[in-house]
Every structure is written in C-alpha cells, then in structure tokens.
Biopython code that builds the backbone (N, CA, C, O; Angstrom):
import numpy as np
from Bio.PDB.StructureBuilder import StructureBuilder

atoms = [
    (1, "UNK", "N", (16.567, -22.273, 6.134)),
    (1, "UNK", "CA", (17.341, -22.789, 7.227)),
    (1, "UNK", "C", (16.543, -22.704, 8.528)),
    (1, "UNK", "O", (16.525, -23.660, 9.303)),
    (2, "UNK", "N", (15.889, -21.579, 8.772)),
    (2, "UNK", "CA", (15.122, -21.431, 10.012)),
    (2, "UNK", "C", (13.988, -22.447, 10.083)),
    (2, "UNK", "O", (13.689, -22.975, 11.154)),
    (3, "UNK", "N", (13.358, -22.720, 8.944)),
    (3, "UNK", "CA", (12.254, -23.683, 8.942)),
    (3, "UNK", "C", (12.767, -25.101, 9.182)),
    (3, "UNK", "O", (12.143, -25.873, 9.910)),
    (4, "UNK", "N", (13.881, -25.439, 8.583)),
    (4, "UNK", "CA", (14.450, -26.775, 8.786)),
    (4, "UNK", "C", (14.836, -26.985, 10.248)),
    (4, "UNK", "O", (14.549, -28.035, 10.821)),
    (5, "UNK", "N", (15.477, -26.003, 10.844)),
    (5, "UNK", "CA", (15.859, -26.157, 12.250)),
    (5, "UNK", "C", (14.629, -26.210, 13.156)),
    (5, "UNK", "O", (14.639, -26.913, 14.166)),
    (6, "UNK", "N", (13.566, -25.471, 12.804)),
    (6, "UNK", "CA", (12.331, -25.530, 13.600)),
    (6, "UNK", "C", (11.762, -26.941, 13.573)),
    (6, "UNK", "O", (11.340, -27.468, 14.602)),
    (7, "UNK", "N", (11.751, -27.543, 12.401)),
    (7, "UNK", "CA", (11.250, -28.915, 12.260)),
    (7, "UNK", "C", (12.101, -29.882, 13.080)),
    (7, "UNK", "O", (11.592, -30.865, 13.619)),
    (8, "UNK", "N", (13.390, -29.598, 13.168)),
    (8, "UNK", "CA", (14.305, -30.451, 13.923)),
    (8, "UNK", "C", (14.337, -30.131, 15.410)),
    (8, "UNK", "O", (15.086, -30.761, 16.158)),
    (9, "UNK", "N", (13.534, -29.157, 15.858)),
    (9, "UNK", "CA", (13.417, -28.882, 17.279)),
    (9, "UNK", "C", (14.113, -27.640, 17.791)),
    (9, "UNK", "O", (14.076, -27.384, 18.995)),
    (10, "UNK", "N", (14.747, -26.856, 16.931)),
    (10, "UNK", "CA", (15.411, -25.625, 17.354)),
    (10, "UNK", "C", (14.749, -24.465, 16.609)),
    (10, "UNK", "O", (14.878, -24.356, 15.390)),
    (11, "UNK", "N", (14.048, -23.608, 17.333)),
    (11, "UNK", "CA", (13.302, -22.514, 16.715)),
    (11, "UNK", "C", (14.166, -21.258, 16.607)),
    (11, "UNK", "O", (14.440, -20.598, 17.610)),
    (12, "UNK", "N", (14.591, -20.933, 15.392)),
    (12, "UNK", "CA", (15.403, -19.740, 15.163)),
    (12, "UNK", "C", (14.572, -18.506, 14.835)),
    (12, "UNK", "O", (15.107, -17.399, 14.774)),
    (13, "UNK", "N", (13.274, -18.684, 14.623)),
    (13, "UNK", "CA", (12.450, -17.541, 14.233)),
    (13, "UNK", "C", (12.473, -16.391, 15.241)),
    (13, "UNK", "O", (12.478, -15.237, 14.814)),
    (14, "UNK", "N", (12.486, -16.639, 16.553)),
    (14, "UNK", "CA", (12.585, -15.497, 17.463)),
    (14, "UNK", "C", (13.866, -14.680, 17.250)),
    (14, "UNK", "O", (13.877, -13.467, 17.459)),
    (15, "UNK", "N", (14.926, -15.344, 16.838)),
    (15, "UNK", "CA", (16.212, -14.669, 16.638)),
    (15, "UNK", "C", (16.319, -14.000, 15.269)),
    (15, "UNK", "O", (16.854, -12.896, 15.169)),
    (16, "UNK", "N", (15.826, -14.637, 14.225)),
    (16, "UNK", "CA", (16.015, -14.125, 12.862)),
    (16, "UNK", "C", (14.724, -13.668, 12.187)),
    (16, "UNK", "O", (14.760, -13.154, 11.070)),
    (17, "UNK", "N", (13.589, -13.850, 12.852)),
    (17, "UNK", "CA", (12.306, -13.575, 12.230)),
    (17, "UNK", "C", (12.115, -12.154, 11.744)),
    (17, "UNK", "O", (11.669, -11.948, 10.615)),
    (18, "UNK", "N", (12.439, -11.169, 12.565)),
    (18, "UNK", "CA", (12.239, -9.768, 12.170)),
    (18, "UNK", "C", (13.084, -9.428, 10.947)),
    (18, "UNK", "O", (12.622, -8.749, 10.030)),
    (19, "UNK", "N", (14.298, -9.898, 10.945)),
    (19, "UNK", "CA", (15.181, -9.628, 9.805)),
    (19, "UNK", "C", (14.677, -10.344, 8.546)),
    (19, "UNK", "O", (14.708, -9.773, 7.455)),
    (20, "UNK", "N", (14.220, -11.574, 8.692)),
    (20, "UNK", "CA", (13.667, -12.324, 7.570)),
    (20, "UNK", "C", (12.428, -11.625, 7.020)),
    (20, "UNK", "O", (12.272, -11.492, 5.806)),
    (21, "UNK", "N", (11.554, -11.182, 7.910)),
    (21, "UNK", "CA", (10.341, -10.475, 7.500)),
    (21, "UNK", "C", (10.685, -9.236, 6.681)),
    (21, "UNK", "O", (10.103, -9.020, 5.618)),
    (22, "UNK", "N", (11.612, -8.428, 7.155)),
    (22, "UNK", "CA", (11.999, -7.204, 6.452)),
    (22, "UNK", "C", (12.708, -7.510, 5.131)),
    (22, "UNK", "O", (12.456, -6.843, 4.127)),
    (23, "UNK", "N", (13.578, -8.494, 5.123)),
    (23, "UNK", "CA", (14.313, -8.833, 3.900)),
    (23, "UNK", "C", (13.377, -9.346, 2.812)),
    (23, "UNK", "O", (13.500, -8.951, 1.652)),
    (24, "UNK", "N", (12.448, -10.221, 3.173)),
    (24, "UNK", "CA", (11.497, -10.726, 2.181)),
    (24, "UNK", "C", (10.627, -9.599, 1.641)),
    (24, "UNK", "O", (10.384, -9.518, 0.437)),
    (25, "UNK", "N", (10.159, -8.733, 2.529)),
    (25, "UNK", "CA", (9.334, -7.603, 2.096)),
    (25, "UNK", "C", (10.089, -6.649, 1.196)),
    (25, "UNK", "O", (9.542, -6.165, 0.205)),
    (26, "UNK", "N", (11.334, -6.375, 1.526)),
    (26, "UNK", "CA", (12.193, -5.485, 0.738)),
    (26, "UNK", "C", (12.362, -6.028, -0.676)),
    (26, "UNK", "O", (12.138, -5.313, -1.652)),
    (27, "UNK", "N", (12.749, -7.271, -0.781)),
    (27, "UNK", "CA", (12.984, -7.876, -2.095)),
    (27, "UNK", "C", (11.684, -8.069, -2.873)),
    (27, "UNK", "O", (11.644, -7.846, -4.082)),
    (28, "UNK", "N", (10.627, -8.483, -2.183)),
    (28, "UNK", "CA", (9.341, -8.704, -2.858)),
    (28, "UNK", "C", (8.805, -7.407, -3.445)),
    (28, "UNK", "O", (8.246, -7.414, -4.541)),
    (29, "UNK", "N", (8.965, -6.292, -2.736)),
    (29, "UNK", "CA", (8.454, -5.023, -3.265)),
    (29, "UNK", "C", (9.192, -4.618, -4.528)),
    (29, "UNK", "O", (8.567, -4.114, -5.461)),
    (30, "UNK", "N", (10.494, -4.821, -4.588)),
    (30, "UNK", "CA", (11.252, -4.431, -5.778)),
    (30, "UNK", "C", (11.123, -5.439, -6.908)),
    (30, "UNK", "O", (11.394, -5.114, -8.064)),
    (31, "UNK", "N", (10.716, -6.649, -6.587)),
    (31, "UNK", "CA", (10.391, -7.617, -7.641)),
    (31, "UNK", "C", (9.174, -7.122, -8.417)),
    (31, "UNK", "O", (9.070, -7.328, -9.627)),
    (32, "UNK", "N", (8.260, -6.471, -7.712)),
    (32, "UNK", "CA", (7.013, -6.014, -8.314)),
    (32, "UNK", "C", (7.159, -4.670, -9.019)),
    (32, "UNK", "O", (6.590, -4.470, -10.092)),
    (33, "UNK", "N", (7.908, -3.755, -8.432)),
    (33, "UNK", "CA", (7.936, -2.381, -8.936)),
    (33, "UNK", "C", (9.243, -1.993, -9.607)),
    (33, "UNK", "O", (9.303, -0.969, -10.287)),
    (34, "UNK", "N", (10.266, -2.771, -9.433)),
    (34, "UNK", "CA", (11.599, -2.381, -9.889)),
    (34, "UNK", "C", (12.298, -1.629, -8.769)),
    (34, "UNK", "O", (11.638, -1.088, -7.881)),
    (35, "UNK", "N", (13.607, -1.587, -8.797)),
    (35, "UNK", "CA", (14.364, -0.975, -7.705)),
    (35, "UNK", "C", (14.408, 0.549, -7.835)),
    (35, "UNK", "O", (14.246, 1.089, -8.929)),
    (36, "UNK", "N", (14.628, 1.236, -6.712)),
    (36, "UNK", "CA", (14.854, 2.675, -6.782)),
    (36, "UNK", "C", (16.252, 2.941, -7.339)),
    (36, "UNK", "O", (17.101, 2.049, -7.350)),
    (37, "UNK", "N", (16.482, 4.146, -7.792)),
    (37, "UNK", "CA", (17.769, 4.470, -8.425)),
    (37, "UNK", "C", (18.949, 4.351, -7.456)),
    (37, "UNK", "O", (20.075, 4.106, -7.891)),
    (38, "UNK", "N", (18.711, 4.519, -6.160)),
    (38, "UNK", "CA", (19.810, 4.470, -5.205)),
    (38, "UNK", "C", (20.285, 3.043, -4.920)),
    (38, "UNK", "O", (21.361, 2.850, -4.354)),
    (39, "UNK", "N", (19.498, 2.056, -5.307)),
    (39, "UNK", "CA", (19.851, 0.663, -5.028)),
    (39, "UNK", "C", (20.604, 0.079, -6.217)),
    (39, "UNK", "O", (20.009, -0.155, -7.270)),
    (40, "UNK", "N", (21.872, -0.154, -6.068)),
    (40, "UNK", "CA", (22.707, -0.740, -7.122)),
    (40, "UNK", "C", (22.580, 0.036, -8.436)),
    (40, "UNK", "O", (22.578, -0.552, -9.517)),
    (41, "UNK", "N", (22.476, 1.342, -8.330)),
    (41, "UNK", "CA", (22.357, 2.171, -9.524)),
    (41, "UNK", "C", (21.042, 1.955, -10.264)),
    (41, "UNK", "O", (20.937, 2.304, -11.440)),
    (42, "UNK", "N", (20.041, 1.389, -9.600)),
    (42, "UNK", "CA", (18.737, 1.149, -10.210)),
    (42, "UNK", "C", (18.670, -0.102, -11.062)),
    (42, "UNK", "O", (17.663, -0.355, -11.723)),
    (43, "UNK", "N", (19.744, -0.890, -11.050)),
    (43, "UNK", "CA", (19.773, -2.105, -11.861)),
    (43, "UNK", "C", (20.037, -3.309, -10.964)),
    (43, "UNK", "O", (21.123, -3.454, -10.402)),
    (44, "UNK", "N", (19.046, -4.153, -10.838)),
    (44, "UNK", "CA", (19.212, -5.390, -10.087)),
    (44, "UNK", "C", (18.643, -6.525, -10.916)),
    (44, "UNK", "O", (17.771, -6.318, -11.760)),
    (45, "UNK", "N", (19.133, -7.704, -10.672)),
    (45, "UNK", "CA", (18.607, -8.881, -11.359)),
    (45, "UNK", "C", (17.398, -9.376, -10.567)),
    (45, "UNK", "O", (17.518, -9.733, -9.396)),
    (46, "UNK", "N", (16.254, -9.393, -11.204)),
    (46, "UNK", "CA", (15.038, -9.864, -10.546)),
    (46, "UNK", "C", (14.902, -11.369, -10.744)),
    (46, "UNK", "O", (15.506, -11.956, -11.641)),
    (47, "UNK", "N", (14.104, -11.964, -9.894)),
    (47, "UNK", "CA", (13.855, -13.394, -10.031)),
    (47, "UNK", "C", (14.036, -14.141, -8.733)),
    (47, "UNK", "O", (14.844, -15.067, -8.661)),
    (48, "UNK", "N", (13.297, -13.756, -7.699)),
    (48, "UNK", "CA", (13.387, -14.463, -6.421)),
    (48, "UNK", "C", (12.969, -15.916, -6.534)),
    (48, "UNK", "O", (13.467, -16.771, -5.802)),
    (49, "UNK", "N", (12.059, -16.196, -7.446)),
    (49, "UNK", "CA", (11.558, -17.560, -7.544)),
    (49, "UNK", "C", (10.655, -17.882, -6.371)),
    (49, "UNK", "O", (10.106, -16.973, -5.748)),
    (50, "UNK", "N", (10.490, -19.158, -6.060)),
    (50, "UNK", "CA", (9.525, -19.562, -5.038)),
    (50, "UNK", "C", (10.025, -19.465, -3.596)),
    (50, "UNK", "O", (9.397, -20.030, -2.701)),
    (51, "UNK", "N", (11.129, -18.771, -3.345)),
    (51, "UNK", "CA", (11.691, -18.759, -1.993)),
    (51, "UNK", "C", (10.843, -18.033, -0.965)),
    (51, "UNK", "O", (11.043, -18.223, 0.235)),
    (52, "UNK", "N", (9.901, -17.205, -1.402)),
    (52, "UNK", "CA", (9.096, -16.449, -0.440)),
    (52, "UNK", "C", (8.061, -17.307, 0.274)),
    (52, "UNK", "O", (7.609, -16.947, 1.361)),
    (53, "UNK", "N", (7.684, -18.417, -0.309)),
    (53, "UNK", "CA", (6.570, -19.210, 0.217)),
    (53, "UNK", "C", (6.826, -19.729, 1.633)),
    (53, "UNK", "O", (5.952, -19.608, 2.491)),
    (54, "UNK", "N", (7.975, -20.289, 1.892)),
    (54, "UNK", "CA", (8.256, -20.862, 3.221)),
    (54, "UNK", "C", (8.337, -19.763, 4.274)),
    (54, "UNK", "O", (7.754, -19.891, 5.351)),
    (55, "UNK", "N", (9.052, -18.690, 3.974)),
    (55, "UNK", "CA", (9.173, -17.584, 4.920)),
    (55, "UNK", "C", (7.839, -16.909, 5.187)),
    (55, "UNK", "O", (7.535, -16.557, 6.327)),
    (56, "UNK", "N", (7.036, -16.727, 4.135)),
    (56, "UNK", "CA", (5.716, -16.120, 4.297)),
    (56, "UNK", "C", (4.812, -17.015, 5.141)),
    (56, "UNK", "O", (4.101, -16.528, 6.020)),
    (57, "UNK", "N", (4.835, -18.290, 4.884)),
    (57, "UNK", "CA", (4.018, -19.206, 5.674)),
    (57, "UNK", "C", (4.402, -19.140, 7.153)),
    (57, "UNK", "O", (3.534, -19.072, 8.023)),
    (58, "UNK", "N", (5.682, -19.161, 7.427)),
    (58, "UNK", "CA", (6.140, -19.140, 8.812)),
    (58, "UNK", "C", (5.841, -17.805, 9.485)),
    (58, "UNK", "O", (5.253, -17.764, 10.566)),
    (59, "UNK", "N", (6.247, -16.723, 8.845)),
    (59, "UNK", "CA", (6.147, -15.417, 9.487)),
    (59, "UNK", "C", (4.729, -14.859, 9.498)),
    (59, "UNK", "O", (4.309, -14.274, 10.497)),
    (60, "UNK", "N", (3.987, -15.028, 8.414)),
    (60, "UNK", "CA", (2.637, -14.458, 8.345)),
    (60, "UNK", "C", (1.570, -15.443, 8.826)),
    (60, "UNK", "O", (0.814, -15.156, 9.754)),
    (61, "UNK", "N", (1.524, -16.595, 8.183)),
    (61, "UNK", "CA", (0.448, -17.537, 8.490)),
    (61, "UNK", "C", (0.571, -18.138, 9.888)),
    (61, "UNK", "O", (-0.427, -18.255, 10.600)),
    (62, "UNK", "N", (1.767, -18.515, 10.282)),
    (62, "UNK", "CA", (1.927, -19.183, 11.577)),
    (62, "UNK", "C", (2.146, -18.192, 12.721)),
    (62, "UNK", "O", (1.587, -18.364, 13.804)),
    (63, "UNK", "N", (2.967, -17.140, 12.485)),
    (63, "UNK", "CA", (3.319, -16.222, 13.567)),
    (63, "UNK", "C", (2.530, -14.910, 13.551)),
    (63, "UNK", "O", (2.609, -14.125, 14.495)),
    (64, "UNK", "N", (1.770, -14.675, 12.480)),
    (64, "UNK", "CA", (0.862, -13.536, 12.439)),
    (64, "UNK", "C", (1.452, -12.176, 12.116)),
    (64, "UNK", "O", (0.823, -11.157, 12.402)),
    (65, "UNK", "N", (2.641, -12.127, 11.528)),
    (65, "UNK", "CA", (3.249, -10.841, 11.182)),
    (65, "UNK", "C", (2.715, -10.337, 9.845)),
    (65, "UNK", "O", (2.562, -11.120, 8.907)),
    (66, "UNK", "N", (2.428, -9.034, 9.748)),
    (66, "UNK", "CA", (1.952, -8.503, 8.468)),
    (66, "UNK", "C", (3.081, -8.507, 7.427)),
    (66, "UNK", "O", (4.198, -8.071, 7.706)),
    (67, "UNK", "N", (2.777, -8.996, 6.254)),
    (67, "UNK", "CA", (3.775, -9.050, 5.176)),
    (67, "UNK", "C", (3.065, -8.826, 3.837)),
    (67, "UNK", "O", (2.983, -9.747, 3.024)),
    (68, "UNK", "N", (2.551, -7.613, 3.600)),
    (68, "UNK", "CA", (1.745, -7.389, 2.398)),
    (68, "UNK", "C", (2.498, -7.583, 1.088)),
    (68, "UNK", "O", (1.957, -8.189, 0.163)),
    (69, "UNK", "N", (3.722, -7.090, 0.979)),
    (69, "UNK", "CA", (4.484, -7.244, -0.277)),
    (69, "UNK", "C", (4.840, -8.703, -0.539)),
    (69, "UNK", "O", (4.721, -9.192, -1.663)),
    (70, "UNK", "N", (5.270, -9.379, 0.497)),
    (70, "UNK", "CA", (5.628, -10.788, 0.346)),
    (70, "UNK", "C", (4.390, -11.627, 0.058)),
    (70, "UNK", "O", (4.446, -12.569, -0.732)),
    (71, "UNK", "N", (3.286, -11.291, 0.688)),
    (71, "UNK", "CA", (2.044, -12.004, 0.437)),
    (71, "UNK", "C", (1.588, -11.858, -1.002)),
    (71, "UNK", "O", (1.168, -12.834, -1.624)),
    (72, "UNK", "N", (1.668, -10.636, -1.543)),
    (72, "UNK", "CA", (1.269, -10.398, -2.930)),
    (72, "UNK", "C", (2.174, -11.158, -3.888)),
    (72, "UNK", "O", (1.696, -11.767, -4.845)),
    (73, "UNK", "N", (3.479, -11.126, -3.638)),
    (73, "UNK", "CA", (4.434, -11.838, -4.498)),
    (73, "UNK", "C", (4.191, -13.347, -4.428)),
    (73, "UNK", "O", (4.195, -14.025, -5.455)),
    (74, "UNK", "N", (3.984, -13.860, -3.249)),
    (74, "UNK", "CA", (3.780, -15.289, -3.059)),
    (74, "UNK", "C", (2.476, -15.739, -3.726)),
    (74, "UNK", "O", (2.436, -16.794, -4.358)),
    (75, "UNK", "N", (1.432, -14.957, -3.589)),
    (75, "UNK", "CA", (0.151, -15.298, -4.208)),
    (75, "UNK", "C", (0.277, -15.354, -5.729)),
    (75, "UNK", "O", (-0.292, -16.245, -6.359)),
    (76, "UNK", "N", (1.006, -14.429, -6.319)),
    (76, "UNK", "CA", (1.210, -14.444, -7.769)),
    (76, "UNK", "C", (1.999, -15.666, -8.221)),
    (76, "UNK", "O", (1.730, -16.234, -9.279)),
    (77, "UNK", "N", (2.969, -16.063, -7.414)),
    (77, "UNK", "CA", (3.777, -17.249, -7.744)),
    (77, "UNK", "C", (2.927, -18.510, -7.737)),
    (77, "UNK", "O", (3.119, -19.401, -8.565)),
    (78, "UNK", "N", (1.990, -18.584, -6.804)),
    (78, "UNK", "CA", (1.195, -19.794, -6.609)),
    (78, "UNK", "C", (0.010, -19.886, -7.559)),
    (78, "UNK", "O", (-0.597, -20.949, -7.687)),
    (79, "UNK", "N", (-0.328, -18.788, -8.224)),
    (79, "UNK", "CA", (-1.486, -18.831, -9.117)),
    (79, "UNK", "C", (-1.102, -19.158, -10.544)),
    (79, "UNK", "O", (-1.968, -19.230, -11.415)),
]
sb = StructureBuilder()
sb.init_structure("model")
sb.init_model(0)
sb.init_chain("A")
sb.init_seg("    ")
for serial, (resi, resn, name, xyz) in enumerate(atoms, 1):
    if name == "N":
        sb.init_residue(resn, " ", resi, " ")
    sb.init_atom(name, np.array(xyz, "f"), 0.0, 1.0, " ", f" {name:<3s}", serial, name[0])
structure = sb.get_structure()
C-alpha cells in the first residue's frame, strides 16, 4: 500500500516506514529460524512468500535503512 501511494504521489513511508521495517525484520527472522516459544506457543504458520521484496527495496535500497533479516530472506526468495 505504501509503495502504491508513493507512485501515486503520496509518500507514506515517513509515517509507516519504521513500523514496516521492524515488522518485516521480525517476520523474516522467524521465517528463517522458527519462532520462539513465547510467540503463539512456538507454533506459527510460515510462508511470507514474495511480500518482502517491495518493502525491502523501498526501505533498504531506496531509503538506506539496515534490514539484514529481510535482506537475507529476500535474497533467498529471488535466487
């Protein structure tokens, strides 16, 4: 949604970017390692799919924010 609105002339990244960065990193890390026991009793359904690519491109490549977990997940998806 943030990327679509940016293309249409309304930049939401200053408002939602930090939260998007943290959410993608949070989910990407548990996609790779599995969840901790405190998160949903340690059982979550994995499978983010390709959704990290747009957020990673915007937040890391264009805006320069560090996103190591999301970057690793995105790179694996693209290879």
